[in-house]
C-alpha positions as CSV (number, residue, x, y, z in Angstrom):
1,M,-13.6,-32.5,2.7
2,I,-10.7,-33.7,0.6
3,D,-11.3,-36.2,-2.2
4,E,-9.5,-39.4,-1.3
5,R,-8.2,-39.6,-4.8
6,W,-6.0,-36.5,-4.2
7,D,-2.4,-37.6,-4.2
8,F,-0.5,-35.3,-1.8
9,Q,2.8,-37.0,-2.4
10,L,2.4,-36.3,-6.2
11,A,1.5,-32.7,-5.4
12,D,4.5,-32.3,-3.1
13,E,6.8,-33.8,-5.8
14,Q,5.4,-31.4,-8.4
15,R,5.9,-28.4,-6.1
16,A,9.5,-29.4,-5.5
17,R,10.1,-29.7,-9.3
18,D,8.5,-26.4,-9.9
19,Q,10.6,-24.7,-7.2
20,A,13.8,-26.3,-8.5
21,E,12.9,-25.1,-12.0
22,A,12.1,-21.6,-10.8
23,E,15.5,-21.4,-9.0
24,A,17.4,-22.8,-12.0
25,N,15.8,-20.2,-14.3
26,A,16.0,-17.2,-11.9
27,L,17.9,-14.1,-13.0
28,P,21.4,-13.9,-11.4
29,A,21.4,-11.6,-8.4
30,E,23.4,-9.0,-10.2
31,L,20.6,-8.6,-12.8
32,Q,17.7,-8.4,-10.3
33,R,17.0,-4.7,-10.2
34,V,13.5,-4.8,-8.6
35,P,13.4,-2.8,-5.4
36,P,13.3,-4.8,-2.1
37,G,9.8,-5.7,-0.9
38,V,8.4,-5.8,-4.4
39,N,7.2,-9.3,-5.3
40,G,8.1,-9.1,-9.0
41,N,4.5,-8.9,-10.3
42,L,5.1,-5.7,-12.3
43,Y,3.2,-3.9,-15.0
44,L,4.7,-1.6,-17.6
45,M,2.2,1.2,-18.2
46,P,1.8,2.7,-21.7
47,D,3.4,5.9,-20.4
48,Q,6.5,3.9,-19.5
49,R,6.0,3.9,-15.7
50,L,6.8,0.5,-14.1
51,V,4.3,-0.2,-11.3
52,A,3.7,-2.9,-8.9
53,A,0.7,-4.8,-10.3
54,D,-0.6,-5.5,-6.7
55,T,-1.3,-1.8,-6.3
56,P,-4.4,-0.3,-8.0
57,L,-3.7,0.6,-11.6
58,Y,-5.6,3.8,-11.3
59,D,-3.4,5.2,-8.5
60,P,-0.3,3.0,-8.6
61,V,3.0,3.3,-6.7
62,T,5.4,4.1,-9.5
63,L,8.7,2.2,-9.1
64,T,10.5,4.0,-11.8
65,N,10.0,6.2,-14.9
66,K,13.0,4.6,-16.5
67,P,12.1,0.9,-17.0
68,Q,15.3,0.3,-19.0
69,E,17.2,0.7,-15.7
70,V,15.2,-2.2,-14.1
71,F,14.9,-4.7,-16.9
72,A,18.1,-6.5,-17.7
73,D,16.7,-7.5,-21.1
74,W,15.3,-4.1,-22.1
75,P,15.7,-3.6,-25.9
76,D,18.7,-1.7,-27.0
77,T,20.5,-1.7,-23.6
78,Q,23.5,-3.6,-22.6
79,Q,23.7,-5.7,-19.4
80,R,25.1,-3.7,-16.5
């Protein structure tokens, strides 16, 4: 049962604002280096492996062993 105080219009307006903000702050396509099919929820392991956080951390799918090639803002690297 939905509480009658719930304002669906307000929720839809907030969702639209959030989506617009996400799009406005998204990295330009040329800087997006995450492989297709990966949702962007990534975790940098202490040994420098970049893994998809949606996979188990004990047996993750390693996306790269060179995270500096994936992150456009990696320290000490220039944008490519």
